C-alpha positions in Angstrom: 0.0 0.0 0.0 1.4 3.4 -1.0 1.8 6.3 1.5 -1.0 8.2 -0.2 -3.4 5.2 -0.4 -2.8 4.3 3.2 -3.4 7.8 4.3 -6.6 8.2 2.3 -8.0 4.9 3.7 -7.9 6.2 7.3 -8.4 9.9 6.7 -11.2 9.9 4.1 -11.3 13.3 2.6 -9.0 14.7 5.3 -5.4 15.6 4.3 -2.7 13.7 6.1 -2.0 16.4 8.6 -5.6 16.4 9.7 -6.1 12.7 9.7 -8.6 11.7 12.5 -6.2 9.0 13.6 -3.6 11.7 14.5 -5.7 14.1 16.4 -4.4 14.7 19.9 -5.9 16.3 23.0 -3.5 17.5 25.7 -4.1 20.0 28.5 -7.3 21.2 27.1 -5.7 21.9 23.7 -6.7 20.2 20.5 -3.7 19.4 18.2 -4.5 18.2 14.7 -1.5 15.8 14.9 1.2 15.1 17.5 4.2 16.6 15.6 5.5 19.9 16.8 8.7 21.9 16.3 11.1 21.9 19.2 12.2 25.2 20.8 14.9 26.9 18.8 13.9 25.2 15.6 11.2 27.5 14.4 12.4 30.8 15.9 9.1 32.6 16.2 7.4 31.0 13.2 7.8 33.8 10.6 11.4 32.7 9.9 10.2 29.2 8.7 7.0 30.1 7.0 8.7 30.3 3.6 10.2 26.8 3.8 7.5 24.7 5.4 3.7 24.8 5.9 3.5 25.4 9.6 -0.2 24.9 9.7 0.3 21.3 8.6 2.0 20.5 11.9 0.4 20.0 15.3 2.2 23.0 16.6 5.5 24.7 17.4 7.5 25.8 20.4 9.0 29.2 20.0 12.6 30.2 20.5 13.4 31.2 24.0 11.9 34.4 25.5 13.7 36.2 28.3 12.9 39.5 30.1 15.8 41.3 28.4 17.3 40.9 24.9 20.1 38.4 24.8 22.9 38.6 22.3 23.8 34.9 22.8 27.0 33.0 22.4 29.8 33.9 20.0 30.0 32.4 16.6 30.3 29.7 15.4 27.2 28.5 17.2 26.5 25.2 15.5 28.6 22.3 14.3 27.7 18.9 12.9 29.4 15.6 13.8 28.8 12.0 13.0 26.0 11.5 15.5 24.1 14.7 15.1 24.7 18.3 16.0 26.2 20.4 18.8 25.1 24.0 19.4 25.7 26.9 21.7 23.3 29.6 20.8 23.2 31.1 24.2 19.4 31.6 24.3 19.8 34.6 22.0 16.4 36.4 21.7 15.0 39.9 21.3 13.4 40.0 24.7 9.9 39.8 25.9 8.7 43.2 24.7 9.8 42.6 21.1 8.2 39.2 21.1 5.0 40.5 22.6 4.6 43.4 20.1 6.0 41.8 16.9 6.0 38.0 17.0 2.9 37.1 18.9 0.6 39.2 16.7 2.0 37.4 13.6 1.5 34.0 15.2 -2.1 35.0 16.2 -2.9 35.8 12.6 -1.0 33.0 10.8 -1.2 30.0 13.0 -4.8 29.0 12.2 -4.3 25.3 12.7 -1.0 24.7 14.4 -0.9 25.4 18.2 1.8 27.6 19.7 3.8 27.1 22.9 6.1 29.9 24.1 9.5 28.8 25.6 10.5 30.9 28.6 14.0 31.3 30.1 15.5 33.4 32.9 18.7 34.2 34.7 17.0 34.1 38.1 13.8 32.5 39.4 11.8 35.7 39.3 12.4 36.1 35.5 10.2 33.1 34.6 7.1 34.5 36.4 7.9 38.0 35.0 8.0 36.8 31.4 4.8 34.9 31.8 3.0 37.8 33.5 4.1 40.1 30.7 2.8 37.8 27.9 -0.3 36.6 29.6 -2.7 39.1 28.1 -1.4 38.4 24.5 -3.1 36.3 21.9 -1.3 34.0 19.5 -0.3 31.1 21.8 -1.8 28.3 23.9 0.8 27.3 26.5 4.2 27.9 28.0 7.3 25.8 28.2 9.6 26.6 31.0 13.3 25.9 30.2 14.7 25.0 33.6 17.9 23.6 32.2 19.4 27.1 32.4 22.1 27.8 35.1 20.7 29.3 38.3 22.9 32.3 38.9 22.0 32.4 42.5 23.0 28.8 43.1 26.5 29.0 41.6 25.5 27.8 38.1 23.4 24.8 39.2 20.6 24.2 36.8 17.2 25.3 38.1 15.9 21.9 37.4 18.6 20.2 39.4 17.5 21.9 42.7 14.0 20.9 44.0 13.6 24.2 46.0 14.6 26.4 43.1 12.4 24.4 40.7 9.4 24.6 43.0 9.8 28.3 43.5 10.2 29.0 39.8 7.1 27.0 38.8 5.0 28.5 41.6 5.8 32.0 40.4 4.9 31.1 36.8 1.8 29.3 37.9 0.6 32.3 39.8 1.0 34.5 36.7 -1.1 32.4 34.2 -4.1 30.2 33.6 -2.5 28.7 30.5 -0.9 25.3 30.7 2.7 25.0 31.8 5.1 22.5 30.4 8.5 22.1 32.2 11.4 21.1 30.0 13.9 18.9 31.8 17.6 18.1 31.2 18.8 14.6 30.5 21.7 15.1 33.0 19.3 15.0 36.0 20.3 12.2 38.4 16.6 11.2 38.8 14.5 12.7 36.1 11.3 10.9 37.4 11.8 12.6 40.8 12.3 16.0 39.2 9.1 15.5 37.1 7.2 14.8 40.3 8.6 17.9 41.9 7.5 19.9 38.9 4.0 18.6 38.8 3.6 19.0 42.6 4.7 22.7 42.1 2.0 23.3 39.4 3.4 22.0 36.1 0.7 20.7 33.8 3.0 18.8 31.5 6.7 17.7 31.1 9.0 18.0 28.1 11.9 15.6 27.9 14.7 16.0 27.0 16.8 19.0 26.5 20.2 18.7 24.8 23.1 16.8 26.4 26.3 18.7 27.2 29.2 17.9 24.9 32.4 19.1 23.2 33.5 18.7 19.6 37.1 19.7 18.8 38.7 21.0 15.6 41.8 18.9 15.6 43.7 21.2 13.1 43.1 24.4 15.1 43.2 22.4 18.4 40.2 24.5 19.6 36.5 23.7 20.2 34.4 24.0 17.0 32.0 26.2 18.8 32.8 29.8 19.8 31.5 29.2 23.3 33.5 25.9 23.6 31.1 23.3 24.8 27.5 23.0 23.7 24.3 21.0 23.7 24.3 17.7 21.7 21.2 16.8 19.7 20.3 14.5 16.9 20.0 10.7 16.5 22.4 10.0 19.4 20.1 11.7 21.8 17.0 9.7 20.8 17.5 6.6 23.1 18.1 9.0 26.0 14.9 10.9 25.3 12.8 7.8 24.9 14.1 6.3 28.2 13.4 9.6 30.0 9.9 9.7 28.5 9.2 6.2 29.8 10.5 7.1 33.3 8.5 10.3 33.5 5.3 8.5 32.2 5.7 6.0 35.1 6.2 8.8 37.6 3.5 11.4 36.7 0.1 11.3 35.0 0.4 14.4 32.9 1.0 14.9 29.1 4.6 14.6 28.0 6.4 16.1 25.0 9.1 13.7 23.8 12.0 15.3 22.0 15.4 14.3 20.9 16.6 12.7 17.6 13.2 12.4 15.9 13.6 12.2 12.1 10.9 9.7 11.0 7.6 8.3 12.0 9.3 5.3 13.6 11.2 7.6 15.9 8.0 9.5 16.8 6.2 6.2 17.5 9.0 5.2 19.9 8.3 8.3 22.0 4.5 7.8 21.8 4.7 4.2 22.9 7.1 5.2 25.7 4.5 7.6 27.0 4.6 10.9 25.0 1.4 12.7 23.9 3.3 15.1 21.6 6.6 14.6 19.8 8.9 17.5 19.0 11.2 17.6 16.0 14.4 19.7 16.2 17.7 18.8 14.5 16.0 17.0 11.7 14.0 20.1 10.8 17.1 22.2 10.7 18.7 19.7 8.3 15.6 19.3 6.2 12.7 21.7 6.7 10.4 19.2 4.9 11.1 16.5 7.5 8.3 17.5 10.0 5.5 17.4 7.3 7.0 14.1 6.0 6.8 12.6 9.5 3.1 13.6 9.7 2.4 11.8 6.4 4.3 8.8 7.5 2.3 8.6 10.8 -1.0 8.8 8.9 0.1 6.0 6.6 1.4 3.9 9.5 -1.9 4.2 11.3 -3.8 3.2 8.1 -1.6 0.2 7.4 -1.8 -1.0 11.0 -5.5 -0.4 11.7 -4.8 2.2 14.3 -7.9 4.5 14.5 -6.5 6.7 17.2 -2.7 7.1 17.6 -3.2 8.7 21.1 -4.3 5.3 22.4 -0.8 4.0 22.0 0.7 6.5 24.4 2.4 4.6 27.2 1.7 1.2 25.5 5.3 0.0 26.1 5.3 -3.6 27.3 8.3 -3.5 29.7 8.5 -3.8 33.4 
């Protein structure tokens, strides 16, 4: 059975991206399919609108938003290696005021089918709640994703997510500032990611995103210097996928909230691994940077897979892993 034939048999007159089998409901939000763009991949939407049809996806997570503009890390910021990509962008962004006045209005107008999640970062605990409070009266998005893998400057560089007290205080401030759902994005370096997920949910998180990039170093052997201007960076791509899938399974066992699985997704088979491990939504990052057509292709592949395997509702497979 061809991709198009399989898709038509399950979707009827619906296009692949709006196949009934792919529709996903999470945190009161209806996603037409479970494929979203990971934070940092789609910038604020406008930048990718010329190279992919964003409204064919389930949604997108914006680039980071901080209280103040951030110049980010020195160039070069990205380098490829055999197992994927390493990057050190430094959370560069124009700041909350620019995003509020320029980017969110564009998203409100253009994202008629895809759902939007705003990624929030901060230098101190208070920043997260302040960014959320500043954006809360804006249209154009449906939820927040708190990036707690940032260093906590008041705790000597310790990640916010690595300290239960800091994480609880951070989420509580953001929770008090919004009625929108809050996803909390966790690092794969956490000693006990299931415990941290429980702390996050107890503090007011509505969902969990796993995982962020993994710290690494790639060296230019001729120059005998790091390939990134910052030195070390975050590793993403295919090598991160088993880490993300395992984290998804651990978090699914620990908390009963929707999970966004992210890390190394480049095909429907990869997305299905995350869903079977417990994810409700699956974010595509590095693969979309390498090939902007990849996210839409994954949606088509998922619709075809559902048709060929008699799956009428992909969401029913979330957490279906037969292990332990």
